[in-house]
C-alpha positions as CSV (number, residue, x, y, z in Angstrom):
1,M,62.2,22.3,141.2
2,L,65.5,21.0,142.5
3,F,68.7,22.4,141.1
4,E,71.9,20.7,142.1
5,V,75.5,20.7,140.9
6,W,78.8,19.1,141.8
7,A,81.4,21.8,142.5
8,P,83.8,20.5,145.2
9,E,86.3,23.4,145.1
10,A,83.7,26.2,145.1
11,G,83.1,28.4,148.1
12,R,79.8,29.8,146.8
13,V,77.4,28.7,144.0
14,A,74.5,30.8,142.7
15,L,71.8,29.9,140.2
16,H,71.3,32.8,137.7
17,W,68.3,33.0,135.3
18,A,68.7,33.7,131.6
19,G,66.4,34.4,128.7
20,D,62.9,35.6,129.6
21,R,63.8,35.3,133.3
22,S,67.1,37.2,133.1
23,D,65.7,39.9,135.4
24,A,64.8,37.5,138.2
25,P,67.1,37.5,141.3
26,P,69.7,34.8,141.6
27,V,69.2,31.9,143.9
28,E,72.0,30.9,146.3
29,L,72.7,27.1,146.5
30,A,73.5,25.5,149.8
31,R,76.0,22.7,150.4
32,D,74.3,19.2,150.5
33,P,75.2,17.7,153.9
34,A,74.7,14.2,152.6
35,R,77.0,14.5,149.5
36,P,80.4,16.2,149.9
37,G,81.1,18.6,147.0
38,W,77.4,19.0,146.0
39,W,75.3,22.1,146.1
40,R,71.5,22.3,145.9
41,A,68.5,24.6,145.9
42,D,64.8,24.5,145.3
43,A,63.5,27.2,142.9
44,P,60.3,27.6,140.9
45,A,61.0,26.7,137.3
46,G,59.3,25.0,134.4
47,D,60.1,23.4,131.0
48,G,62.2,25.8,128.8
49,D,63.4,28.1,131.6
50,R,67.0,29.1,131.0
51,Y,69.6,29.2,133.7
52,A,73.3,29.0,134.5
53,F,75.5,28.6,137.6
54,R,78.1,31.1,138.9
55,L,80.9,29.7,140.9
56,D,82.5,32.1,143.5
57,G,81.1,35.1,141.6
58,G,82.6,34.0,138.2
59,P,81.0,34.1,134.8
60,P,77.7,32.2,134.2
61,R,78.4,28.6,133.2
62,P,76.0,26.0,131.8
63,D,74.9,23.2,134.2
64,P,77.1,20.1,133.4
65,R,73.9,18.0,133.5
66,A,71.7,20.4,131.4
67,A,69.6,18.4,129.0
68,R,69.3,21.4,126.6
69,L,71.7,24.1,125.5
70,P,69.5,26.4,123.4
71,A,72.3,28.8,122.5
72,G,74.8,26.0,122.0
73,P,78.0,25.1,123.8
74,G,78.9,27.5,126.6
75,G,75.5,29.1,126.7
76,P,72.9,28.8,129.5
77,G,71.0,25.6,129.9
78,A,67.3,25.1,129.7
79,V,65.0,23.0,131.9
80,V,63.7,19.9,130.2
81,E,60.7,18.1,131.9
82,H,61.0,14.7,130.2
83,A,57.6,13.6,131.5
84,R,55.8,16.2,129.4
85,F,56.7,14.4,126.1
86,A,53.7,12.5,124.7
87,W,55.1,9.1,123.4
88,R,52.9,7.6,120.7
89,H,54.3,4.1,120.3
90,P,54.5,1.5,123.1
91,W,57.9,-0.2,122.7
92,P,58.9,-3.6,124.1
93,G,62.4,-3.2,122.9
94,R,64.4,-5.1,120.2
95,P,67.4,-7.2,121.3
96,L,70.8,-7.4,119.6
97,P,70.7,-11.1,118.6
98,G,69.3,-11.2,115.0
99,A,69.8,-7.5,114.5
100,V,71.1,-5.5,111.5
101,L,72.3,-2.0,112.3
102,Y,72.3,1.0,110.0
103,E,74.8,3.8,110.9
104,L,73.3,7.2,110.2
105,H,74.5,10.8,110.6
106,V,71.6,13.1,111.2
107,G,73.2,16.2,109.7
108,T,73.8,14.6,106.3
109,Y,71.2,11.9,106.0
110,T,68.9,14.7,104.5
111,P,69.6,18.2,103.2
112,E,67.8,19.6,106.2
113,G,70.0,17.8,108.6
114,T,67.4,17.5,111.4
115,F,65.8,14.7,113.4
116,D,62.4,15.4,111.9
117,A,63.7,15.3,108.3
118,A,65.6,12.0,109.1
119,A,62.4,10.6,110.7
120,A,60.5,11.2,107.4
121,R,62.9,8.8,105.7
122,L,62.6,6.0,108.2
123,G,60.1,4.1,106.0
124,H,63.0,3.5,103.6
125,L,64.9,1.7,106.4
126,A,61.9,-0.4,107.4
127,D,61.4,-1.4,103.8
128,L,65.1,-2.2,103.5
129,G,64.9,-4.7,106.3
130,V,67.4,-3.4,108.9
131,T,66.3,-3.6,112.6
132,H,68.1,-0.7,114.3
133,V,69.2,2.8,113.4
134,S,72.6,3.6,114.9
135,L,72.9,7.4,115.3
136,M,76.2,9.1,115.3
137,P,76.7,11.4,118.3
138,V,74.0,14.0,118.9
139,C,75.4,15.9,121.9
140,P,76.0,19.7,121.4
141,F,79.1,20.6,119.5
142,P,80.4,23.9,118.0
143,G,78.6,25.4,115.1
144,T,75.8,23.7,113.1
145,H,77.5,20.9,111.2
146,G,80.0,18.3,112.3
147,W,80.6,14.6,112.9
148,G,79.7,15.1,116.6
149,Y,82.7,13.6,118.3
150,D,83.8,16.9,119.7
151,G,80.7,17.3,121.8
152,I,80.9,19.1,125.1
153,A,77.7,18.3,127.0
154,P,77.1,14.5,127.5
155,W,73.5,15.1,128.9
156,A,72.3,17.4,126.2
157,V,71.1,17.2,122.5
158,H,72.5,19.3,119.6
159,E,70.0,22.2,119.1
160,P,70.3,22.5,115.3
161,Y,69.3,18.8,115.0
162,G,66.1,19.5,116.9
163,G,67.1,19.4,120.6
164,P,65.7,16.9,123.1
165,D,62.2,16.8,121.8
166,G,63.5,16.3,118.2
167,L,65.4,13.3,119.3
168,K,62.4,11.9,121.2
169,R,60.2,12.4,118.1
170,F,62.8,10.5,116.0
171,V,63.1,7.6,118.5
172,D,59.3,7.4,118.7
173,A,58.9,7.4,114.9
174,A,61.6,4.7,114.6
175,H,59.8,2.6,117.1
176,G,56.6,3.1,115.2
177,H,58.3,1.6,112.2
178,G,59.5,-1.4,114.3
179,L,63.1,0.0,114.4
180,G,65.3,0.1,117.4
181,V,67.7,3.0,118.0
182,V,71.3,2.9,119.0
183,L,73.1,6.1,120.0
184,D,76.8,6.8,119.7
185,V,78.2,8.3,122.9
186,V,81.6,9.7,123.6
187,H,83.0,9.2,127.1
188,N,86.8,9.3,126.3
189,H,87.1,13.1,125.8
190,L,85.1,16.2,125.4
191,G,85.6,18.9,122.7
192,P,87.7,21.9,123.7
193,S,85.3,24.7,122.5
194,G,82.7,25.7,125.2
195,N,83.9,23.0,127.6
196,H,83.8,24.5,131.1
197,L,83.7,21.3,133.1
198,P,87.2,21.8,134.7
199,E,85.8,24.9,136.4
200,F,83.3,22.8,138.3
201,G,85.5,19.9,139.4
202,P,88.2,17.4,138.5
203,Y,86.5,16.0,135.5
204,F,89.9,15.5,133.8
205,T,93.3,14.2,135.1
206,D,96.9,14.5,134.0
207,T,97.5,11.0,135.4
208,H,96.8,9.7,131.9
209,H,97.0,11.3,128.5
210,T,95.0,10.8,125.3
211,P,95.3,12.1,121.8
212,W,92.9,14.9,122.9
213,G,95.0,15.9,126.0
214,A,94.3,15.2,129.6
215,A,92.2,12.1,130.2
216,V,88.7,11.9,131.6
217,N,89.1,11.3,135.3
218,L,88.0,7.7,135.9
219,D,90.5,6.8,138.6
220,A,92.1,9.8,140.2
221,P,90.8,11.8,143.3
222,G,87.2,12.9,142.6
223,S,86.6,10.2,140.0
224,D,83.6,8.7,141.9
225,D,81.5,11.6,140.9
226,V,82.9,11.8,137.4
227,R,82.0,8.1,136.9
228,R,78.5,8.8,138.2
229,Y,78.2,11.7,135.8
230,L,78.9,9.5,132.8
231,V,76.8,6.6,134.0
232,G,73.9,8.9,134.7
233,S,74.2,10.4,131.2
234,A,74.2,6.9,129.6
235,L,71.2,5.8,131.6
236,G,69.4,9.0,130.7
237,W,69.6,8.2,127.0
238,L,68.1,4.8,127.6
239,R,65.5,5.8,130.1
240,D,64.4,9.4,129.1
241,Y,64.8,9.0,125.4
242,R,63.9,5.3,125.1
243,V,67.0,4.5,123.1
244,D,67.6,0.8,122.9
245,G,71.4,0.7,123.0
246,L,74.6,2.8,123.1
247,R,77.7,2.6,121.0
248,L,80.7,3.5,123.1
249,D,83.3,5.4,121.2
250,A,86.9,4.3,121.4
251,V,86.8,2.5,124.8
252,H,90.5,1.8,124.5
253,A,91.0,5.5,125.3
254,L,89.2,5.2,128.6
255,H,92.1,5.0,131.1
256,D,91.1,3.4,134.3
257,D,93.4,1.7,136.8
258,R,90.7,1.0,139.5
259,A,89.8,-2.5,140.5
260,Q,86.4,-2.2,138.9
261,H,86.7,-0.8,135.5
262,F,84.4,2.0,134.5
263,L,82.9,-0.1,131.7
264,A,82.0,-2.9,134.1
265,E,80.3,-0.4,136.3
266,L,78.4,1.0,133.3
267,S,77.4,-2.4,132.0
268,A,76.1,-3.4,135.4
269,A,74.0,-0.2,135.6
270,V,72.6,-0.8,132.1
271,D,71.7,-4.4,132.9
272,A,69.9,-3.3,136.1
273,L,67.9,-0.7,134.1
274,A,67.0,-3.3,131.5
275,A,65.6,-5.5,134.3
276,Q,63.7,-2.6,135.8
277,Q,62.2,-1.5,132.4
278,R,61.6,-5.1,131.2
279,R,63.1,-4.5,127.8
280,P,66.5,-5.4,126.3
281,L,69.2,-2.7,126.5
282,F,72.7,-3.2,125.2
283,L,76.2,-1.6,125.0
284,I,78.4,-1.9,121.9
285,A,82.0,-1.0,122.2
286,E,84.4,0.4,119.6
287,S,87.6,-1.1,120.8
288,D,91.1,-1.3,119.2
289,R,92.3,-3.9,121.6
290,N,90.9,-7.2,120.2
291,D,90.4,-8.1,123.8
292,P,87.9,-10.9,124.6
293,R,87.5,-9.4,128.1
294,T,85.5,-6.5,126.5
295,T,82.5,-8.7,126.0
296,A,83.2,-11.4,128.6
297,P,80.8,-11.6,131.6
298,R,81.6,-9.5,134.6
299,A,81.4,-12.6,136.8
300,S,84.3,-14.0,134.7
301,G,86.4,-10.9,135.1
302,G,85.2,-9.3,131.9
303,L,83.6,-5.9,131.3
304,G,80.2,-7.3,130.5
305,L,79.6,-5.2,127.3
306,H,77.1,-6.8,124.9
307,A,79.1,-6.5,121.7
308,Q,82.0,-4.8,120.0
309,W,82.9,-3.5,116.5
310,N,85.2,-5.9,114.6
311,D,87.6,-3.9,112.5
312,D,89.6,-7.0,111.7
313,F,86.7,-8.3,109.6
314,H,86.4,-4.9,107.8
315,H,90.2,-4.8,107.1
316,A,90.2,-8.3,105.7
317,L,87.2,-7.7,103.5
318,H,88.5,-4.3,102.4
319,T,91.9,-5.7,101.3
320,A,90.2,-8.6,99.5
321,L,88.0,-6.2,97.6
322,T,90.4,-3.3,96.9
323,G,94.0,-4.7,97.1
324,E,95.0,-1.8,99.3
325,S,98.0,-2.6,101.5
326,H,99.1,0.6,103.3
327,G,99.0,1.2,107.0
328,Y,97.0,-1.2,109.1
329,Y,95.9,-3.0,105.9
330,A,99.4,-4.4,105.4
331,D,99.0,-7.6,107.5
332,F,95.6,-8.4,106.0
333,A,96.8,-7.8,102.4
334,R,99.5,-10.5,102.4
335,A,96.8,-13.1,102.0
336,P,93.4,-11.3,102.1
337,L,91.1,-14.3,101.6
338,A,93.0,-16.3,104.3
339,A,92.6,-13.2,106.6
340,L,88.9,-13.1,105.7
341,A,88.4,-16.8,106.4
342,K,90.2,-16.4,109.7
343,T,87.9,-13.6,110.9
344,L,84.7,-15.3,109.7
345,T,85.5,-18.4,111.7
346,G,87.5,-17.0,114.6
347,G,86.4,-13.4,115.0
348,F,89.8,-11.7,115.3
349,F,92.6,-11.8,112.8
350,H,95.1,-10.3,115.3
351,D,94.5,-12.8,118.2
352,G,98.0,-12.5,119.6
353,S,99.7,-12.4,116.2
354,H,102.3,-9.8,115.3
355,S,101.0,-6.6,113.9
356,S,103.4,-4.8,111.6
357,F,101.4,-1.6,111.9
358,R,101.9,-1.6,115.7
359,G,105.3,-3.3,115.7
360,R,104.2,-5.8,118.3
361,R,101.9,-8.7,119.0
362,H,98.3,-7.7,119.2
363,G,95.0,-9.1,120.5
364,A,94.1,-12.4,122.1
365,P,92.1,-15.5,120.9
366,L,88.3,-15.2,121.0
367,D,86.4,-18.3,122.0
368,L,83.2,-18.0,119.9
369,R,81.6,-20.7,122.0
370,A,81.7,-18.5,125.0
371,T,81.2,-15.2,123.0
372,P,78.7,-15.9,120.2
373,P,79.6,-14.3,116.9
374,H,76.6,-12.0,117.0
375,R,78.4,-10.1,119.7
376,L,80.8,-8.8,117.0
377,L,79.6,-6.3,114.5
378,G,80.7,-6.9,110.9
379,Y,80.7,-4.2,108.2
380,A,82.2,-3.2,104.9
381,Q,82.0,0.5,105.5
382,T,81.6,2.8,108.5
383,H,81.9,6.6,109.1
384,D,85.5,6.1,110.3
385,Q,86.7,3.8,107.5
386,I,85.3,6.1,104.8
387,G,85.8,9.5,106.5
388,N,89.3,9.0,107.6
389,R,90.4,8.7,104.0
390,A,91.7,11.9,102.4
391,Y,88.8,12.2,100.0
392,G,86.2,10.4,102.0
393,D,85.6,8.0,99.1
394,R,83.2,5.1,99.5
395,L,83.8,1.7,98.0
396,T,81.4,2.8,95.2
397,A,84.2,5.1,93.9
398,T,86.5,2.2,93.0
399,L,84.6,-1.1,93.0
400,S,82.4,-2.6,90.2
401,P,78.8,-3.3,91.0
402,G,79.7,-7.0,91.1
403,L,82.3,-6.4,93.9
404,L,79.8,-4.2,95.8
405,A,77.4,-7.1,95.6
406,C,80.0,-9.5,96.9
407,A,80.8,-7.1,99.8
408,A,77.1,-6.9,100.7
409,A,76.6,-10.7,100.7
410,L,79.7,-11.4,102.9
411,V,78.5,-8.8,105.4
412,L,74.8,-9.8,105.5
413,C,75.4,-13.6,105.5
414,S,78.3,-13.4,108.0
415,P,77.9,-14.9,111.5
416,F,78.3,-11.3,112.9
417,T,75.7,-8.7,113.6
418,P,75.8,-6.8,110.3
419,M,76.0,-3.0,110.1
420,L,75.6,-0.8,107.0
421,F,76.6,2.8,106.6
422,M,74.0,5.2,105.3
423,G,73.6,5.1,101.5
424,E,75.7,2.0,101.2
425,E,72.6,0.0,100.3
426,W,72.2,1.8,96.9
427,G,75.9,2.5,96.3
428,A,75.7,6.2,97.1
429,R,78.1,8.3,95.0
430,T,78.2,11.1,97.6
431,P,81.5,11.0,99.6
432,W,81.7,11.0,103.4
433,Q,84.4,13.5,104.3
434,Y,85.5,15.0,107.6
435,F,83.8,18.4,108.3
436,T,83.6,20.8,111.2
437,D,82.1,24.2,111.9
438,H,84.4,25.7,114.6
439,P,83.7,29.4,115.2
440,D,87.1,29.8,116.9
441,P,89.5,30.5,114.0
442,E,92.6,29.2,115.9
443,L,90.8,25.9,116.7
444,A,89.6,25.7,113.1
445,E,93.1,26.1,111.7
446,A,94.4,23.5,114.2
447,V,91.9,21.0,113.1
448,R,92.6,21.8,109.4
449,A,96.3,21.3,109.9
450,G,95.9,18.2,111.9
451,R,93.8,16.5,109.3
452,R,96.3,17.4,106.6
453,R,99.1,15.8,108.6
454,E,97.0,12.6,109.0
455,F,96.3,12.4,105.3
456,A,99.9,13.1,104.4
457,A,100.9,10.2,106.6
458,Q,98.5,8.0,104.8
459,E,100.0,9.0,101.5
460,G,103.5,8.4,102.8
461,G,104.6,12.0,102.4
462,A,104.2,15.5,103.7
463,A,101.7,18.0,102.6
464,H,103.7,21.1,101.6
465,G,104.8,22.9,98.5
466,D,105.1,19.7,96.3
467,G,101.4,19.9,95.6
468,L,100.5,16.9,97.7
469,G,97.0,17.4,99.2
470,A,96.2,20.6,97.2
471,D,92.7,19.3,96.5
472,W,92.1,17.7,99.9
473,P,88.8,18.9,101.3
474,D,88.9,21.6,103.9
475,P,86.9,20.5,107.0
476,Q,85.8,24.1,107.7
477,D,84.5,24.7,104.2
478,P,80.6,24.4,104.2
479,A,80.9,22.8,100.8
480,T,82.6,19.8,102.4
481,R,79.5,19.0,104.5
482,D,77.2,19.7,101.6
483,R,79.1,17.2,99.4
484,C,78.3,14.5,102.0
485,V,74.5,14.9,102.0
486,L,72.8,11.8,100.6
487,D,71.2,12.2,97.2
488,W,67.7,10.8,97.5
489,A,67.2,10.7,93.8
490,E,69.8,7.9,93.5
491,P,67.9,5.0,95.0
492,S,65.3,4.9,92.3
493,A,67.8,5.4,89.4
494,A,70.2,3.1,87.6
495,P,72.5,1.6,88.6
496,H,71.6,2.2,92.2
497,A,68.2,0.6,92.1
498,A,69.6,-2.8,91.3
499,L,72.0,-2.7,94.2
500,L,69.3,-1.6,96.5
501,S,67.1,-4.5,95.4
502,W,70.1,-6.8,96.1
503,Y,70.5,-5.5,99.6
504,R,66.7,-6.0,100.2
505,S,66.9,-9.6,99.0
506,L,69.9,-10.4,101.2
507,L,68.2,-8.9,104.3
508,A,65.0,-10.8,103.5
509,L,67.1,-14.0,103.2
510,R,68.7,-13.3,106.6
511,R,65.3,-12.8,108.2
512,T,63.8,-15.9,106.9
513,H,66.6,-18.4,107.0
514,P,67.5,-19.5,110.6
515,A,71.0,-20.7,109.6
516,L,72.1,-17.1,109.0
517,T,71.4,-16.1,112.6
518,D,72.5,-19.4,114.1
519,P,74.8,-18.5,117.1
520,D,76.6,-21.9,116.9
521,P,80.1,-21.2,115.5
522,S,80.6,-24.9,114.7
523,R,78.1,-24.5,111.8
524,T,80.2,-21.8,110.1
525,H,82.9,-23.1,107.6
526,V,85.0,-21.3,105.1
527,C,87.2,-22.5,102.3
528,H,89.0,-20.4,99.6
529,D,91.5,-20.3,96.8
530,E,93.8,-17.3,97.2
531,D,95.2,-17.5,93.7
532,A,91.8,-18.0,91.9
533,R,90.2,-15.3,94.2
534,W,87.1,-17.2,95.3
535,L,85.8,-17.8,98.8
536,L,83.0,-20.1,100.0
537,L,81.2,-19.4,103.3
538,R,79.0,-22.2,104.5
539,R,76.5,-21.6,107.3
540,G,74.6,-24.9,107.9
541,P,72.8,-25.6,104.6
542,V,73.4,-22.1,103.2
543,H,76.4,-21.8,100.8
544,L,77.6,-18.3,99.8
545,A,80.3,-18.2,97.1
546,V,82.0,-15.1,95.8
547,N,84.4,-14.8,92.8
548,L,86.4,-11.6,93.4
549,A,88.6,-12.1,90.3
550,P,88.3,-9.5,87.6
551,S,88.1,-12.1,84.8
552,G,87.6,-15.8,84.4
553,T,85.1,-18.3,85.8
554,A,85.7,-19.7,89.3
555,T,85.1,-23.4,89.9
556,V,83.8,-23.7,93.5
557,P,83.1,-27.2,94.9
558,L,80.4,-27.2,97.6
559,P,81.2,-29.6,100.5
560,P,78.2,-31.5,101.8
561,S,76.2,-29.7,104.5
562,T,75.5,-33.0,106.3
563,A,77.2,-36.4,106.5
564,P,75.8,-38.9,104.0
565,P,73.6,-41.8,105.3
566,A,75.4,-44.7,107.0
567,D,74.8,-47.1,104.2
568,A,76.3,-44.7,101.7
569,R,79.4,-44.2,103.9
570,R,79.7,-48.1,104.1
571,G,79.5,-48.2,100.3
572,T,76.4,-50.5,100.4
573,A,74.2,-47.8,98.8
574,P,74.9,-44.9,96.5
575,A,75.0,-41.4,98.0
576,P,71.7,-39.6,97.5
577,A,71.6,-36.9,95.0
578,R,72.2,-33.4,96.5
579,N,69.4,-30.9,96.1
580,F,70.0,-27.2,95.9
581,R,67.8,-24.2,95.8
582,A,69.1,-20.9,94.3
583,A,68.4,-18.3,97.1
584,A,70.1,-15.2,95.6
585,G,72.7,-14.3,93.0
586,W,74.5,-11.4,91.3
587,P,74.2,-10.7,88.5
588,H,71.8,-13.7,88.5
589,P,71.1,-16.8,90.5
590,V,73.4,-19.8,89.8
591,L,73.0,-23.5,90.8
592,P,75.8,-26.0,91.0
593,D,76.2,-28.8,88.5
594,D,75.4,-32.4,89.2
595,G,78.7,-32.8,90.9
596,G,78.0,-30.0,93.4
597,V,80.3,-27.5,91.8
598,L,79.5,-23.9,91.2
599,H,80.8,-22.1,88.1
600,L,80.9,-18.4,89.0
601,P,81.6,-15.6,86.5
602,A,84.1,-12.9,87.5
603,E,83.0,-10.5,90.2
604,S,79.8,-12.4,91.0
605,V,78.2,-14.0,94.0
606,A,75.8,-16.9,94.5
607,V,73.8,-18.0,97.5
608,V,72.4,-21.5,97.4
609,V,70.6,-23.6,100.0
610,E,71.1,-27.3,100.3
611,E,67.8,-29.0,100.8
612,P,67.3,-32.3,102.7
613,P,67.7,-35.5,100.6
614,G,64.6,-36.4,98.6
615,T,63.6,-32.8,98.1
616,L,62.8,-32.0,94.4
617,R,65.7,-30.1,93.0
618,A,65.0,-26.5,91.9
619,R,66.7,-26.1,88.5
620,A,65.6,-22.6,87.7
621,G,68.6,-20.4,86.9
622,R,71.0,-23.3,86.7
623,T,74.0,-22.8,84.5
């Protein structure tokens, strides 16, 4: 078996065995004459054999490209022969257009917190009607439980979750249910605990700085091999684990001044692999820039990514539902329904407008004719938007069932690719709080203090002796993670079962009605009344109306989906009667009156479909 490693500053590299082979003699690596800085050696080894590298006689360090770290970060790697895994389900892939994603954290989706336990619950997601499971990061991180964003080995899989084979079993099971899998990967930084990459080479640079310290080296000397390291990791998830797409964490923190940006290089490599494997593969960016170039084609000077998260839609929806106005919500909260209307029809709210949170103009206009709306992800809740609140409180904690139903309808009938956060579909009462499991006490305390500072800033004060934050959850307390585990008794109990049924109905509607996945932005229209608190979203013949007011009935006129016949426009014939079908409604379906006006109770939603003239009008449920 070939062992190789990039260590450009080393004068000597040796392969040392660990585990059952710890008594075997080390193997000296030789310089690779074809690749400067690389070392290589052939040695007999098989799946599961443990090994490490010693540089210039130093301590044993895990292979930066190890696919398995059985002892966790910093421990020796283990050989993984990917070809040995027996895949059960042939998989042609599942593309992003028409998709609905479901964000899932393996460690809290079930009490066991493993891939196998999560796989046993995939039938729930197939029945729900989503198309892809979006896994939060699964690379090794310190301890047993954590969000995963402080991982240290981008080629490996967290052992407590089930390691490489556990991930493969999960992906295979998902494909067996007809579900694609998206994996969250972190290229903008690595966790500090157990990270020995700087000993091997210039993986980081002081040329740029990030909130986590020195930046990943994408443009300084030695960056060619760092970029290959990250691209190789990304392709490995797609090829060796048969993942369908990657979510790229915080790409705005990838500092790269080279002519070809790292993300353009990565997207080109992924597109080439998709062509080779003859199945759709895609990249979804988390970006704070509101930059159309993120998803613009590479040939047009863009980065060529296939989609990006749209926090502007979330912020507009959140302020409309909750009335919150602190921090980055301030600009959206001034006229939340207008902000929501702008994002539904234009993608970005901040498209060059002034951001009071940033103290400057932010973003650029997005042409939805060139970038179809499905290339933006829309959501009411995510791990970030819940977990970065002091108490990790979901919308369920403050909103009525009616407003939760309105939120679901606006997400699932939007022109964007919808994404749900685990448990949202039944209004889970469990919080989603930030938790860690750092064995290093100094690092644990630094994380604890850092989170308290962030929460104090949200509250507009300081966490000290005045009692502020006395009951904020401690990230290092095991009880914090335990509180976040989903309660699987809830979905079948009241009031959760009714909300779950509502989500299933909306997802079925999205699957069966072409207008809800129509990429043409000209067929999406929004009108609203800020004072009366109602909004109407029209997508072709589908009308979605919400009344967010806490009391009173909203009067919502439904504009015609199509122009009246020519003789009606000339006045030589009466306009034909409009025909509507009640497609969905909370708390019950509602049809418009004979004048095409909906009368919506407080905190309710109605979805009606306008049928072609001459169709017999469905009157069931009319009020």
